[in-house]
Backbone as CSV, one residue per row, in Angstrom:
resi,resn,N_x,N_y,N_z,CA_x,CA_y,CA_z,C_x,C_y,C_z
1,MET,0.822,-1.200,0.000,0.000,0.000,0.000,0.864,1.261,0.000
2,VAL,2.035,1.167,0.627,2.905,2.338,0.721,3.357,2.792,-0.659
3,PHE,3.627,1.859,-1.564,4.142,2.207,-2.871,3.046,2.372,-3.920
4,LYS,1.818,2.469,-3.491,0.685,2.515,-4.411,0.775,3.712,-5.358
5,ASN,0.999,4.915,-4.836,1.048,6.108,-5.670,2.230,6.048,-6.633
6,PHE,3.379,5.613,-6.163,4.548,5.462,-7.023,4.240,4.490,-8.155
7,ARG,3.645,3.369,-7.809,3.302,2.336,-8.785,2.311,2.886,-9.815
8,ILE,1.303,3.616,-9.339,0.300,4.177,-10.246,0.956,5.159,-11.206
9,GLN,1.874,5.987,-10.684,2.549,6.957,-11.562,3.391,6.252,-12.615
10,VAL,4.086,5.191,-12.241,4.894,4.447,-13.214,3.987,3.803,-14.256
11,ILE,2.901,3.190,-13.819,1.960,2.552,-14.756,1.375,3.580,-15.718
12,MET,0.986,4.727,-15.197,0.409,5.768,-16.063,1.436,6.257,-17.085
13,ARG,2.661,6.413,-16.669,3.704,6.862,-17.598,3.973,5.803,-18.677
14,VAL,3.991,4.542,-18.289,4.209,3.465,-19.267,3.036,3.397,-20.238
15,LEU,1.811,3.511,-19.721,0.640,3.499,-20.604,0.659,4.682,-21.575
16,LEU,1.067,5.829,-21.111,1.176,7.000,-21.979,2.230,6.760,-23.064
17,MET,3.323,6.098,-22.714,4.348,5.782,-23.712,3.817,4.776,-24.735
18,VAL,3.075,3.792,-24.269,2.488,2.801,-25.185,1.519,3.496,-26.141
19,PHE,0.692,4.377,-25.597,-0.241,5.120,-26.446,0.529,5.957,-27.479
20,THR,1.622,6.580,-27.077,2.428,7.387,-27.992,3.042,6.514,-29.078
21,VAL,3.515,5.328,-28.722,4.096,4.413,-29.709,3.024,3.959,-30.709
22,ILE,1.831,3.648,-30.213,0.738,3.232,-31.108,0.373,4.365,-32.055
23,LEU,0.273,5.557,-31.531,-0.039,6.725,-32.353,1.071,6.973,-33.375
24,LEU,2.305,6.811,-32.942,3.453,6.980,-33.828,3.406,5.950,-34.964
25,TYR,3.097,4.723,-34.645,2.986,3.661,-35.637,1.847,3.959,-36.631
26,TYR,0.723,4.401,-36.097,-0.432,4.709,-36.942,-0.094,5.846,-37.917
27,ILE,0.492,6.902,-37.417,0.814,8.049,-38.282,1.859,7.651,-39.318
28,PHE,2.817,6.837,-38.916,3.868,6.422,-39.851,3.308,5.573,-40.986
29,ASN,2.398,4.655,-40.679,1.865,3.735,-41.695,0.715,4.312,-42.503
30,LYS,-0.039,5.231,-41.943,-1.258,5.665,-42.626,-1.129,7.021,-43.323
31,THR,-0.530,7.968,-42.666,-0.679,9.325,-43.199,0.600,9.972,-43.697
32,ARG,1.736,9.598,-43.206,3.021,10.148,-43.631,3.173,11.638,-43.299
33,TYR,2.724,12.026,-42.131,2.934,13.390,-41.655,4.300,13.443,-40.968
34,ASN,5.292,13.969,-41.636,6.658,13.955,-41.123,6.834,14.824,-39.881
35,VAL,6.213,15.950,-39.851,6.339,16.832,-38.687,5.704,16.176,-37.459
36,SER,4.555,15.562,-37.650,3.893,14.854,-36.546,4.749,13.688,-36.060
37,LEU,5.372,12.961,-36.982,6.264,11.860,-36.615,7.429,12.380,-35.778
38,PHE,7.992,13.466,-36.211,9.131,14.043,-35.491,8.715,14.485,-34.081
39,ILE,7.581,15.154,-33.979,7.097,15.634,-32.677,6.776,14.463,-31.757
40,LEU,6.106,13.448,-32.280,5.778,12.273,-31.469,7.040,11.513,-31.027
41,THR,8.027,11.442,-31.904,9.293,10.795,-31.540,9.973,11.557,-30.410
42,LEU,9.994,12.883,-30.505,10.554,13.701,-29.424,9.762,13.525,-28.129
43,LEU,8.445,13.470,-28.275,7.590,13.269,-27.099,7.869,11.918,-26.444
44,LEU,8.043,10.881,-27.257,8.353,9.552,-26.720,9.709,9.551,-26.008
45,CYS,10.682,10.187,-26.607,12.009,10.273,-25.975,11.929,11.025,-24.641
46,LEU,11.145,12.089,-24.617,10.965,12.858,-23.385,10.263,12.010,-22.319
47,GLN,9.260,11.255,-22.713,8.552,10.392,-21.767,9.485,9.330,-21.187
48,ILE,10.322,8.752,-22.024,11.275,7.742,-21.542,12.250,8.370,-20.560
49,TYR,12.781,9.528,-20.926,13.715,10.229,-20.047,13.071,10.552,-18.694
50,LEU,11.854,11.076,-18.712,11.173,11.444,-17.467,10.837,10.228,-16.615
51,LEU,10.481,9.114,-17.249,10.217,7.889,-16.495,11.487,7.386,-15.814
52,ILE,12.580,7.360,-16.542,13.848,6.920,-15.957,14.249,7.838,-14.812
53,ARG,14.116,9.117,-15.016,14.466,10.095,-13.973,13.577,9.926,-12.740
54,PHE,12.299,9.684,-12.973,11.360,9.491,-11.875,11.710,8.244,-11.059
55,VAL,12.022,7.154,-11.737,12.343,5.902,-11.053,13.694,6.000,-10.341
56,GLU,14.645,6.671,-10.956,15.978,6.776,-10.364,16.039,7.741,-9.180
57,ARG,15.014,8.511,-8.970,14.995,9.441,-7.840,15.193,8.684,-6.525
58,THR,14.576,7.533,-6.401,14.726,6.716,-5.198,16.172,6.269,-5.040
59,ASN,16.791,5.858,-6.139,18.190,5.439,-6.071,19.097,6.594,-5.668
60,ARG,18.836,7.768,-6.197,19.647,8.937,-5.827,19.498,9.257,-4.347
61,LYS,18.278,9.174,-3.857,18.041,9.438,-2.435,18.755,8.407,-1.563
62,LEU,18.656,7.152,-1.958,19.319,6.091,-1.206,20.836,6.290,-1.221
63,SER,21.364,6.638,-2.367,22.796,6.885,-2.493,23.220,8.066,-1.621
64,GLN,22.448,9.140,-1.645,22.743,10.319,-0.817,22.684,9.946,0.662
65,PHE,21.713,9.160,1.029,21.560,8.727,2.419,22.763,7.903,2.873
66,LEU,23.165,6.929,2.052,24.294,6.072,2.406,25.609,6.839,2.427
67,GLU,25.776,7.787,1.516,26.975,8.629,1.533,27.023,9.463,2.813
68,GLY,25.882,9.967,3.230,25.822,10.726,4.478,26.230,9.874,5.670
69,ILE,25.781,8.638,5.699,26.155,7.724,6.781,27.647,7.413,6.706
70,ARG,28.139,7.149,5.512,29.557,6.806,5.352,30.468,7.925,5.824
71,HIS,30.072,9.174,5.562,30.895,10.316,5.952,30.452,10.926,7.288
72,SER,29.569,10.237,7.984,29.046,10.712,9.276,28.471,12.118,9.163
73,ASP,27.812,12.383,8.054,27.169,13.676,7.833,25.665,13.474,7.995
74,PHE,25.161,13.899,9.131,23.745,13.704,9.421,22.992,15.031,9.384
75,SER,23.495,15.974,8.598,22.856,17.282,8.526,21.744,17.327,7.483
76,SER,21.712,16.346,6.585,20.698,16.390,5.534,19.371,15.835,6.037
77,SER,18.319,16.299,5.393,16.986,15.763,5.661,16.315,15.530,4.311
78,PHE,15.342,14.667,4.305,14.716,14.259,3.057,13.247,14.635,3.071
79,SER,12.783,15.236,1.954,11.361,15.542,1.808,11.037,15.700,0.327
80,ASP,9.898,15.190,-0.067,9.374,15.337,-1.428,7.880,15.588,-1.307
81,ALA,7.466,16.743,-1.735,6.040,17.061,-1.659,5.349,16.614,-2.942
82,GLY,4.212,15.991,-2.788,3.376,15.667,-3.929,3.756,14.421,-4.710
83,LEU,4.695,13.640,-4.224,5.064,12.437,-4.955,4.393,11.189,-4.417
84,GLY,3.565,11.356,-3.432,2.809,10.227,-2.940,3.349,9.650,-1.653
85,LYS,2.594,8.683,-1.147,2.912,8.089,0.149,4.208,7.291,0.125
86,SER,4.561,6.732,-1.026,5.782,5.928,-1.070,7.003,6.781,-0.781
87,PHE,7.080,7.945,-1.406,8.217,8.826,-1.165,8.132,9.466,0.214
88,GLU,6.936,9.750,0.668,6.790,10.285,2.026,7.259,9.255,3.043
89,GLY,6.901,7.982,2.851,7.350,6.921,3.746,8.858,6.718,3.681
90,LEU,9.404,6.766,2.477,10.848,6.628,2.300,11.583,7.779,2.986
91,ASN,11.111,8.993,2.766,11.742,10.165,3.383,11.620,10.115,4.901
92,ARG,10.469,9.708,5.397,10.268,9.603,6.839,11.236,8.575,7.434
93,SER,11.392,7.436,6.756,12.323,6.405,7.233,13.758,6.912,7.219
94,PHE,14.157,7.584,6.149,15.507,8.154,6.084,15.727,9.133,7.236
95,ASN,14.764,10.006,7.448,14.901,11.019,8.503,14.944,10.380,9.891
96,GLU,14.173,9.315,10.101,14.191,8.621,11.393,15.552,7.969,11.648
97,VAL,16.116,7.357,10.617,17.438,6.734,10.771,18.490,7.800,11.056
98,ILE,18.438,8.917,10.356,19.388,10.009,10.587,19.255,10.533,12.009
99,ASP,18.027,10.699,12.486,17.818,11.170,13.861,18.385,10.180,14.875
100,GLU,18.220,8.884,14.605,18.763,7.860,15.510,20.286,7.899,15.524
101,PHE,20.902,8.093,14.353,22.355,8.236,14.296,22.808,9.468,15.083
102,LYS,22.072,10.557,14.958,22.415,11.774,15.714,22.342,11.514,17.217
103,ARG,21.304,10.821,17.662,21.169,10.503,19.088,22.317,9.614,19.559
104,ASN,22.647,8.594,18.762,23.743,7.695,19.133,25.072,8.432,19.194
105,ARG,25.318,9.311,18.228,26.566,10.076,18.228,26.634,10.982,19.448
106,ALA,25.549,11.654,19.771,25.535,12.543,20.940,25.779,11.742,22.217
107,GLU,25.187,10.566,22.300,25.376,9.713,23.477,26.827,9.248,23.588
108,LYS,27.437,8.860,22.479,28.844,8.433,22.495,29.756,9.595,22.883
109,GLU,29.484,10.776,22.354,30.296,11.940,22.712,30.162,12.259,24.200
110,GLU,28.964,12.108,24.734,28.747,12.343,26.156,29.551,11.348,26.995
111,HIS,29.535,10.064,26.607,30.310,9.046,27.320,31.809,9.316,27.207
112,PHE,32.254,9.714,26.030,33.667,9.993,25.822,34.112,11.180,26.675
113,ASN,33.299,12.218,26.702,33.638,13.393,27.529,33.677,13.027,29.005
114,TYR,32.776,12.173,29.445,32.774,11.715,30.833,34.053,10.929,31.126
115,LEU,34.426,10.031,30.220,35.646,9.241,30.380,36.870,10.153,30.450
116,GLN,36.950,11.139,29.579,38.073,12.076,29.605,38.133,12.838,30.924
117,THR,36.993,13.247,31.432,36.969,13.958,32.705,37.470,13.073,33.833
118,VAL,37.022,11.831,33.866,37.471,10.896,34.902,38.975,10.667,34.786
119,ILE,39.465,10.437,33.582,40.900,10.187,33.377,41.737,11.381,33.801
120,GLN,41.269,12.589,33.528,42.033,13.785,33.897,42.151,13.940,35.404
121,HIS,41.201,13.422,36.165,41.203,13.602,37.616,41.844,12.443,38.377
122,VAL,42.259,11.391,37.668,42.954,10.272,38.306,44.388,10.721,38.624
123,THR,44.892,10.340,39.797,46.233,10.783,40.210,47.351,9.898,39.661
124,ILE,47.013,8.809,39.016,48.011,7.938,38.389,48.152,8.374,36.931
125,GLY,49.394,8.406,36.454,49.641,8.803,35.070,49.086,7.791,34.087
126,ILE,48.294,8.272,33.110,47.660,7.401,32.112,47.970,7.926,30.710
127,VAL,48.416,6.993,29.847,48.607,7.298,28.427,47.963,6.164,27.644
128,ALA,47.013,6.492,26.783,46.389,5.495,25.903,46.816,5.818,24.480
129,TYR,47.348,4.814,23.787,47.880,5.042,22.447,47.549,3.858,21.548
130,ARG,47.661,4.114,20.261,47.387,3.088,19.254,48.673,2.328,18.927
131,ARG,48.543,1.282,18.162,49.707,0.478,17.782,50.715,1.272,16.959
132,ASP,50.212,2.238,16.186,51.132,3.039,15.371,51.826,4.134,16.183
133,GLY,51.483,4.242,17.471,52.146,5.198,18.350,51.396,6.494,18.562
134,LYS,50.282,6.698,17.876,49.498,7.928,18.058,48.791,7.875,19.413
135,VAL,48.976,8.944,20.179,48.398,9.003,21.521,46.959,9.497,21.419
136,ASP,46.040,8.745,22.011,44.630,9.127,22.026,44.295,9.935,23.278
137,ILE,44.745,9.451,24.436,44.392,10.091,25.711,45.628,10.096,26.617
138,PHE,45.825,11.198,27.287,46.823,11.281,28.351,46.290,12.250,29.390
139,ASN,46.684,12.036,30.651,46.095,12.871,31.696,47.115,13.823,32.304
140,THR,46.623,14.646,33.207,47.447,15.668,33.854,48.553,15.033,34.687
141,ALA,48.277,13.907,35.334,49.285,13.250,36.172,50.501,12.830,35.354
142,ILE,50.310,12.331,34.134,51.451,11.926,33.303,52.220,13.148,32.836
143,LYS,51.549,14.253,32.609,52.234,15.497,32.235,53.146,15.960,33.369
144,ARG,52.621,15.915,34.599,53.429,16.320,35.760,54.578,15.349,35.999
145,LEU,54.299,14.060,35.868,55.308,13.041,36.116,56.478,13.147,35.132
146,LEU,56.144,13.320,33.855,57.180,13.378,32.818,57.648,14.793,32.509
147,LYS,56.998,15.790,33.141,57.324,17.206,32.941,57.263,17.604,31.454
148,ILE,56.133,17.255,30.830,55.892,17.617,29.437,54.522,18.273,29.322
149,LYS,54.319,19.025,28.256,53.042,19.714,28.066,52.080,18.943,27.166
150,ASN,52.646,18.256,26.143,51.780,17.608,25.166,52.451,16.345,24.632
151,ILE,51.652,15.348,24.348,52.135,14.112,23.731,51.215,13.808,22.555
152,ARG,51.772,13.817,21.370,50.977,13.451,20.194,51.270,12.023,19.764
153,TYR,52.527,11.642,19.863,52.966,10.294,19.509,53.858,9.767,20.630
154,ILE,53.835,8.472,20.817,54.679,7.840,21.831,56.153,8.175,21.568
155,GLN,56.522,8.342,20.308,57.900,8.660,19.956,58.345,10.004,20.562
156,ASP,57.389,10.872,20.915,57.727,12.145,21.564,58.378,11.917,22.924
157,LEU,58.169,10.745,23.512,58.733,10.439,24.827,60.217,10.083,24.751
158,ALA,60.780,10.011,23.564,62.214,9.742,23.414,63.037,10.885,23.999
159,ARG,62.450,12.076,24.134,63.144,13.212,24.768,63.429,12.923,26.233
160,ILE,62.570,12.124,26.860,62.734,11.802,28.273,63.744,10.664,28.439
161,LYS,63.553,9.607,27.661,64.472,8.457,27.673,64.380,7.798,26.300
162,ASP,65.514,7.534,25.696,65.554,7.018,24.322,64.762,5.727,24.138
163,ALA,64.834,4.808,25.091,64.195,3.492,24.939,62.724,3.489,25.359
164,LEU,62.223,4.574,25.934,60.843,4.605,26.452,59.790,4.353,25.369
165,PRO,59.846,5.003,24.225,58.821,4.716,23.206,58.818,3.255,22.770
166,GLU,59.989,2.682,22.557,60.076,1.293,22.130,59.529,0.352,23.206
167,THR,59.853,0.650,24.461,59.357,-0.161,25.577,57.836,-0.132,25.635
168,LEU,57.258,1.050,25.500,55.800,1.188,25.564,55.114,0.512,24.371
169,LEU,55.698,0.631,23.201,55.085,0.030,22.013,55.131,-1.495,22.045
170,LYS,56.103,-2.061,22.765,56.207,-3.522,22.876,55.247,-4.092,23.914
171,LEU,54.714,-3.240,24.788,53.812,-3.715,25.848,52.538,-4.300,25.263
172,LYS,52.092,-5.377,25.831,50.799,-5.965,25.478,49.767,-5.448,26.488
173,ALA,48.517,-5.525,26.144,47.436,-5.065,27.037,47.488,-5.853,28.341
174,GLY,47.513,-5.150,29.481,47.529,-5.766,30.797,48.923,-6.137,31.288
175,GLU,49.924,-6.038,30.437,51.295,-6.377,30.816,51.911,-5.243,31.622
176,LYS,52.783,-5.591,32.570,53.434,-4.593,33.413,54.932,-4.624,33.144
177,THR,55.548,-3.455,33.205,56.995,-3.349,33.066,57.475,-2.122,33.814
178,LEU,58.717,-2.101,34.151,59.314,-0.982,34.870,60.217,-0.248,33.897
179,ALA,60.007,1.044,33.786,60.836,1.854,32.893,61.522,2.935,33.680
């Protein structure tokens, strides 16, 4: 039922094209009106183009929606007036999914900010880094302990002790070592 209006529009466009083809055939075989043949041929080409464009609108919307998700861009919204319940339902579904992504992102950011606040107030020095050495999180205690202002990469700690970055990068999760 949701796609009823879309389906009706496609059927009407196809029927109009069939009628145009029949008329084109009749004029070609019976009367030889060249101008009418040319106009009807242009009309048929226009009808085909408009039908393809109408049907592909859904694909374009879906593509735009998926690109927005892929790039974490949830600023777009979808609406089509007058195209029927199918497009209204599709747009409503797209907008609901985008709103849910926005809620999830806001919730994750809230949790991350809470985690950062807790880490900053812990009195033990904490450095969280990736395998490639990029530092994700470090707290005030580690800054005071190592007497540094900023750490972007574990390799920055070579200023304190040459072997420190290598030692930290070799550590496995949960493993302890003395440096």
